[in-house]
C-alpha positions in Angstrom: 84.3 -56.2 -31.0 87.7 -58.0 -31.6 90.1 -57.1 -28.8 93.7 -56.7 -29.8 96.1 -59.1 -28.2 98.3 -56.5 -26.5 96.8 -54.0 -24.0 97.5 -50.3 -24.3 97.2 -49.9 -20.5 97.8 -52.5 -17.9 97.4 -52.3 -14.1 98.7 -55.1 -12.0 97.8 -55.6 -8.3 97.4 -51.9 -7.5 97.2 -50.9 -3.8 96.5 -47.3 -2.7 95.8 -46.0 0.8 95.2 -42.5 2.2 95.9 -41.2 5.7 92.8 -39.8 7.3 92.1 -38.3 10.8 94.6 -36.6 13.0 96.9 -37.6 15.8 95.3 -34.8 17.9 91.8 -36.3 17.6 90.2 -39.4 19.0 91.1 -42.4 16.9 94.3 -40.9 15.7 95.6 -41.4 12.1 93.9 -44.1 10.2 94.6 -45.7 6.8 91.8 -45.6 4.2 92.2 -48.6 1.8 91.0 -47.0 -1.5 92.4 -49.7 -3.8 93.2 -53.3 -2.8 94.9 -55.7 -5.4 93.2 -54.1 -8.4 94.2 -55.4 -11.9 92.8 -54.1 -15.2 93.7 -54.2 -18.8 92.6 -51.6 -21.4 92.9 -52.5 -25.0 93.3 -50.0 -28.0 90.0 -48.7 -29.3 87.7 -50.0 -26.5 85.7 -48.2 -23.8 86.0 -49.7 -20.4 83.3 -48.6 -18.0 83.9 -48.4 -14.2 80.8 -48.6 -12.1 80.0 -48.9 -8.4 78.6 -47.0 -5.5 80.2 -43.8 -4.1 83.4 -44.5 -2.3 84.2 -47.8 -4.0 87.5 -46.4 -5.5 86.5 -45.7 -9.1 87.9 -42.2 -9.3 91.0 -43.2 -7.3 91.7 -45.9 -9.8 91.3 -43.5 -12.7 93.7 -41.1 -11.2 96.2 -43.9 -10.4 96.1 -45.2 -14.0 97.3 -41.7 -15.2 99.8 -41.4 -12.3 97.9 -38.4 -10.9 98.1 -40.4 -7.7 101.2 -42.6 -6.8 100.3 -46.1 -5.9 101.6 -47.8 -2.8 102.2 -51.1 -4.5 101.6 -52.7 -7.9 102.6 -51.9 -11.5 101.2 -49.7 -14.3 102.3 -50.2 -17.9 101.3 -47.8 -20.7 102.2 -48.9 -24.2 104.8 -51.4 -23.0 106.5 -48.9 -20.7 106.4 -49.2 -17.0 105.3 -45.8 -15.7 104.8 -46.8 -12.0 108.0 -45.2 -10.7 108.6 -42.4 -13.3 109.2 -38.9 -11.9 106.9 -36.1 -13.0 109.7 -34.9 -15.3 109.9 -38.3 -17.0 106.1 -38.5 -17.2 105.7 -35.1 -18.9 106.3 -36.4 -22.5 103.7 -39.2 -21.9 101.1 -36.7 -20.6 100.3 -35.7 -24.2 99.2 -39.3 -24.9 97.0 -39.8 -21.9 94.5 -37.2 -20.7 91.6 -36.8 -18.3 88.1 -35.3 -18.4 87.0 -34.3 -14.9 83.5 -34.5 -13.3 82.8 -30.9 -12.6 83.3 -28.8 -15.8 83.3 -25.6 -13.8 85.9 -26.2 -11.1 88.3 -27.9 -13.6 88.4 -24.7 -15.7 90.3 -21.6 -14.4 87.5 -18.9 -14.2 90.0 -16.1 -14.8 91.2 -17.3 -18.1 89.5 -17.2 -21.5 88.5 -20.4 -23.2 91.1 -20.0 -25.9 93.9 -19.7 -23.4 92.6 -22.8 -21.5 92.5 -25.0 -24.5 95.8 -23.7 -25.9 97.8 -24.2 -22.7 98.6 -27.9 -23.3 99.7 -27.0 -26.9 102.1 -24.4 -25.6 103.4 -26.5 -22.7 104.3 -29.4 -25.0 105.4 -27.3 -27.9 103.7 -29.4 -30.5 102.3 -26.4 -32.5 103.9 -23.2 -33.6 102.3 -20.0 -32.5 100.9 -19.5 -36.0 99.3 -23.0 -35.9 97.7 -22.7 -32.4 94.7 -20.5 -33.6 93.9 -22.9 -36.4 94.1 -25.9 -34.0 91.8 -24.1 -31.5 89.2 -23.5 -34.2 89.4 -27.2 -35.3 89.0 -28.4 -31.7 85.9 -26.2 -31.1 84.3 -27.6 -34.2 85.1 -31.1 -33.1 83.1 -30.6 -29.8 80.3 -28.7 -31.7 81.0 -25.2 -30.3 81.4 -22.0 -32.2 85.0 -20.8 -32.6 83.7 -17.4 -31.6 83.4 -18.7 -28.0 87.2 -18.8 -27.7 87.3 -15.2 -26.3 84.8 -15.8 -23.6 85.2 -16.9 -19.9 84.0 -20.2 -18.5 81.2 -18.6 -16.4 79.5 -17.5 -19.6 78.6 -21.1 -20.6 76.2 -23.7 -19.5 77.3 -26.9 -17.8 77.1 -28.9 -21.0 79.1 -26.3 -22.9 81.8 -26.2 -20.2 82.1 -29.9 -20.4 82.6 -29.7 -24.1 85.4 -27.2 -23.5 87.0 -29.6 -21.0 86.8 -32.3 -23.7 88.4 -30.0 -26.3 91.3 -29.4 -23.9 91.7 -33.1 -23.3 91.9 -34.0 -27.0 94.1 -31.0 -27.9 97.3 -33.0 -28.0 95.7 -35.9 -29.9 96.0 -38.5 -27.0 95.3 -42.2 -27.5 93.8 -42.7 -24.0 91.3 -40.6 -22.0 90.1 -41.3 -18.5 86.6 -39.7 -18.1 85.8 -39.3 -14.4 82.0 -39.2 -14.2 81.8 -36.6 -17.0 78.0 -36.5 -17.2 76.9 -36.9 -13.6 76.8 -33.1 -12.9 74.7 -32.4 -16.1 71.0 -32.5 -16.9 69.6 -35.7 -18.4 69.1 -34.3 -21.8 72.6 -32.8 -21.8 74.0 -36.1 -20.6 72.9 -37.8 -23.8 74.5 -35.1 -25.9 77.9 -35.5 -24.1 77.8 -39.3 -24.3 77.1 -39.1 -28.0 80.0 -36.6 -28.3 82.4 -39.1 -26.6 81.3 -41.8 -29.0 81.6 -39.6 -32.1 85.1 -38.5 -31.0 86.2 -42.1 -30.5 85.1 -42.9 -34.0 86.8 -39.9 -35.6 90.0 -39.9 -33.5 90.5 -43.6 -32.6 90.4 -42.9 -28.9 90.4 -45.4 -26.0 88.4 -44.6 -22.9 88.2 -45.5 -19.3 84.7 -44.2 -18.5 83.7 -43.8 -14.9 80.0 -43.5 -14.1 77.3 -44.1 -11.6 74.5 -44.4 -14.1 74.3 -48.0 -15.5 72.2 -46.8 -18.5 75.1 -44.5 -19.5 77.6 -47.4 -19.2 75.3 -49.7 -21.2 75.2 -47.2 -24.0 78.9 -46.4 -24.3 81.1 -49.2 -22.8 82.3 -52.2 -24.6 83.5 -53.8 -21.3 82.4 -53.0 -17.8 84.3 -53.4 -14.5 82.2 -53.4 -11.3 83.9 -52.1 -8.2 83.1 -52.6 -4.5 85.1 -51.3 -1.5 88.4 -50.8 -3.4 88.3 -53.9 -5.6 87.0 -55.2 -8.9 84.3 -57.8 -8.3 83.2 -58.4 -11.9 84.6 -57.7 -15.3 83.4 -58.5 -18.8 81.5 -57.5 -21.9 78.9 -54.9 -20.9 75.9 -56.8 -22.2 76.8 -60.0 -20.3 77.6 -58.1 -17.1 74.4 -56.1 -17.1 72.1 -58.8 -18.4 73.5 -61.9 -16.7 75.4 -60.7 -13.6 77.6 -63.3 -12.0 78.4 -61.4 -8.8 75.6 -60.8 -6.2 76.7 -57.1 -5.8 76.3 -56.6 -9.6 72.9 -58.1 -9.4 71.9 -55.8 -6.6 73.1 -52.7 -8.5 71.1 -53.7 -11.6 68.0 -54.4 -9.5 68.1 -50.9 -8.0 67.7 -49.3 -11.4 64.1 -48.0 -11.8 62.3 -49.2 -14.9 59.1 -47.6 -16.1 56.3 -50.1 -16.6 52.9 -48.8 -18.0 51.2 -51.9 -16.7 52.2 -51.2 -13.1 54.1 -54.4 -12.5 56.4 -54.2 -9.5 60.0 -55.1 -10.2 61.6 -57.5 -7.7 64.6 -55.9 -6.0 67.6 -57.1 -4.1 67.7 -55.2 -0.8 71.2 -55.4 0.7 71.4 -55.7 4.4 73.4 -53.3 6.6 75.6 -50.4 5.5 78.8 -50.5 3.4 81.8 -51.3 5.6 84.3 -48.6 6.3 87.3 -48.6 4.0 89.4 -47.8 7.1 88.4 -51.1 8.6 87.4 -53.5 5.7 86.0 -56.9 6.7 88.1 -60.1 6.4 87.6 -62.5 3.5 85.2 -61.2 0.8 84.5 -57.6 1.5 81.0 -58.0 0.3 80.1 -60.9 2.6 78.6 -58.7 5.3 75.9 -57.6 2.9 75.7 -60.6 0.5 72.4 -62.5 0.3 74.2 -65.8 -0.7 77.3 -65.6 1.6 78.5 -68.7 3.4 81.1 -69.3 6.1 83.9 -69.5 3.5 83.2 -66.0 2.4 84.3 -64.4 5.7 87.5 -66.4 5.8 88.9 -66.5 2.3 89.4 -63.6 -0.1 88.0 -64.5 -3.5 90.3 -64.0 -6.5 89.1 -62.5 -9.8 88.8 -65.6 -11.9 87.7 -66.3 -15.5 84.2 -67.8 -16.0 84.9 -68.9 -19.6 82.7 -66.3 -21.4 85.2 -63.4 -21.5 84.2 -62.5 -18.0 85.8 -62.6 -14.6 84.3 -62.6 -11.2 85.6 -62.4 -7.6 83.1 -64.6 -5.9 83.2 -68.1 -4.3 79.6 -68.7 -5.4 79.0 -66.8 -8.6 75.4 -66.6 -9.8 74.2 -68.1 -13.0 71.6 -66.4 -15.1 68.6 -67.7 -13.3 70.1 -67.2 -9.8 71.0 -63.6 -10.7 67.4 -62.8 -11.5 66.2 -64.0 -8.1 69.2 -63.1 -5.9 
C-alpha cells in the first residue's frame, strides 16, 4: 500500500491520567497513567491496528483520538485542524466525519428505541437529510450492512450479537464519515460471527473509502484487516509498522512474547517454543522507571531501568521503543 504524504489524523505526545481511589480510603487518591507520550499518525485509506494486553491503554487512546476523552497534554490534529482544545460545541460539526463503533453492541444501543430511530438519530442531529430522505437513507444503510430493511421497526433485544453489531456499524456510517475508530468490535462475538463482521468492515472500506483505527486483542484479526499495527504496553506504543513485518519479524521483546502466546494447531504434535514473561504487569498507578517493560523483559540490561527508550525508526517503515531491538533470528528465540 502506498501511504499518502499527509496524515488524516495525527496524535503528538499524548498524556492521559485518571484519578482512582478515594481520600476516605487507605492510599488516598492516586493517578492512573493511561497514556504516556503516545504519538501516532493515521493516513487516509489505511487500517491501523492497536493491539496489547488488557489495561495497556488501547481503548483510552481510541477515545482520546475522537476527543471523547480530553487529554492532559499533547496535540491531536484531524485533517490539518487542531482539535485538542475545541469545545464540544466546536467539535459537533466534526463529529459527522469521525465516528466510533463500540465493543458491546447491546449496551451501546438504547433498548427502548427502535432500530430505525437509533440509526436515524445522527441524521436528524446533524440535519444532513430532509425528513423525506431519512427513510431512503435508512434502507440504504441496512442493505450496506447486509440486514433487511424490515428490521428497522424492531428493538435491539430482538437481534443476535452479530446483528446488533451490524446495526452499530450502520449508525456509525450514517453520516458518511472518513474515519472510524472500532473499539474491539468483534471480541464479544462468536468466532464464526467475528469473521463475518471483519469481512463487513473490509467491504465497507472498499465501498466507502473509510479509514479505520481498529482496536483488538486477537492478533489473527489484526493480521487479516490491518495495514499497519501499533503494539501498546502500559500506556505507550512499543512497536509500530507494517502488519506483516511486525507480526512475522517482531523487533520488540514484548511483541515477540505476544506472538509466541498465540496457539497454533499442529497435526504432527510439535511443541511451539513460547516466551514466558516473568512477573506480573506493573501497576499503571506506579509505573517503573526507564523502559516500562524492563521488569518483565527477557533481554533487559541495566540501561533499560534508567533510560526511557524513544520510539525510533528501524529503516524498514517500522519504529520500535527499545534499547536492544531484536532482529529476525533473535525474535524467534527470545
